[in-house]
C-alpha positions in Angstrom: 147.3 -22.9 189.3 150.1 -20.6 190.5 150.0 -16.8 190.4 152.7 -16.8 187.7 150.8 -18.8 185.2 150.2 -17.4 181.7 146.5 -17.3 182.3 146.9 -15.3 185.5 149.1 -12.7 183.7 146.5 -12.4 181.0 143.7 -11.8 183.5 145.9 -9.2 185.3 146.6 -7.5 181.9 142.8 -7.4 181.1 142.0 -6.1 184.6 144.5 -3.2 184.2 143.1 -2.4 180.7 139.6 -2.4 182.2 140.7 0.0 184.9 142.2 2.3 182.3 139.1 2.2 180.2 137.0 3.1 183.3 139.4 6.0 184.1 139.0 7.3 180.5 135.2 7.0 180.7 135.3 8.9 184.0 137.3 11.7 182.3 134.8 11.9 179.5 131.9 12.0 181.9 133.5 14.9 183.8 134.2 16.7 180.6 130.5 16.6 179.8 129.6 17.9 183.3 132.1 20.8 183.2 131.0 21.7 179.6 127.4 22.0 180.7 128.4 24.3 183.6 130.8 26.2 181.4 128.0 26.9 178.8 125.6 28.0 181.5 128.1 30.4 183.1 129.1 31.8 179.8 125.5 32.5 178.8 124.9 34.3 182.1 128.0 36.4 181.7 127.1 37.2 178.1 123.6 38.2 179.1 125.0 40.5 181.9 127.4 42.0 179.4 124.5 42.7 177.0 122.4 44.3 179.7 125.3 46.5 180.9 126.0 47.6 177.3 122.3 48.3 176.7 121.9 50.4 179.8 125.0 52.3 179.1 124.0 53.0 175.5 120.5 54.1 176.7 122.1 56.3 179.3 124.3 58.0 176.8 121.4 58.5 174.4 119.2 60.0 177.2 122.0 62.3 178.3 122.4 63.7 174.8 118.6 64.0 174.4 118.4 65.4 177.9 120.3 68.5 176.8 117.1 69.7 175.1 114.6 68.0 177.4 115.9 68.1 181.0 113.7 65.4 182.5 115.5 62.8 180.4 118.6 63.5 182.5 116.9 61.8 185.4 116.2 58.7 183.3 119.8 58.8 182.1 121.1 58.8 185.7 118.7 55.9 186.5 119.9 53.7 183.6 123.5 54.6 184.4 122.8 53.4 188.0 121.3 50.2 186.7 124.4 49.6 184.5 126.7 50.2 187.5 124.7 47.8 189.8 124.7 45.1 187.2 128.4 45.5 186.6 129.1 45.2 190.4 127.0 42.1 190.5 129.0 40.6 187.7 132.2 41.5 189.4 130.9 40.0 192.7 130.0 36.6 191.2 133.1 36.6 189.0 131.5 34.6 186.2 134.4 35.1 183.8 136.9 33.6 186.2 134.6 30.7 186.9 133.8 29.7 183.3 137.5 30.2 182.4 138.5 27.8 185.2 135.8 25.3 184.0 137.3 25.5 180.5 140.7 24.8 181.8 139.4 21.8 183.7 137.7 20.6 180.5 141.0 20.9 178.6 142.9 19.0 181.3 140.4 16.1 181.4 140.4 16.1 177.6 144.2 15.8 177.4 144.2 13.0 180.0 141.5 11.1 178.2 143.5 11.3 175.0 146.7 10.2 176.8 144.9 7.2 178.3 143.6 6.3 174.8 147.1 6.4 173.5 148.4 4.0 176.1 145.4 1.7 175.5 146.3 1.4 171.9 149.9 0.4 172.5 149.2 -3.2 173.6 152.8 -3.9 174.5 152.9 -2.9 178.1 153.4 -5.3 180.9 150.9 -5.5 183.8 153.4 -3.8 186.0 153.8 -0.9 183.5 150.0 -0.6 183.3 149.9 -0.5 187.1 152.5 2.3 187.2 150.6 4.2 184.6 147.3 3.8 186.5 149.0 5.3 189.6 150.3 8.1 187.4 146.8 8.8 186.0 145.1 8.8 189.4 147.8 11.3 190.6 147.0 13.5 187.5 143.3 13.2 188.2 143.9 14.3 191.8 145.8 17.3 190.6 143.0 18.3 188.2 140.4 17.9 191.0 142.5 20.0 193.4 142.5 23.0 191.0 139.0 22.6 189.6 136.0 24.5 190.9 133.6 22.1 192.6 130.3 21.7 190.8 
């Protein structure tokens, strides 16, 4: 059989569709990984925010109460110091930026997976058009990976 036989074109078509399905599955798998990391970082950041707010509130309360009972001013200064240290740690590790970047990566992979699904449902592309689209998709994946935080 020659390479231009109808059967060969059908096989080539199915191979291209198979590659696109694999690329879509890879996108979905990466979405799951980044979502897990996003949720973890968001929980950590929220817990740190809660601790900072608690220490700040306690510090303010102790300062007000310390006006009538001076030893509480020392406790107020201590809790204020804890709040400051926790805030500096949060700034150092930059959790907000990290989980925001993970969320952006999730959205990019999600859009790409949807785009691939749209092309897969068309059914009227030639194997060459599928090949060009696969190249385009791999370029987009490279761009996403270049801007994503490594997990």
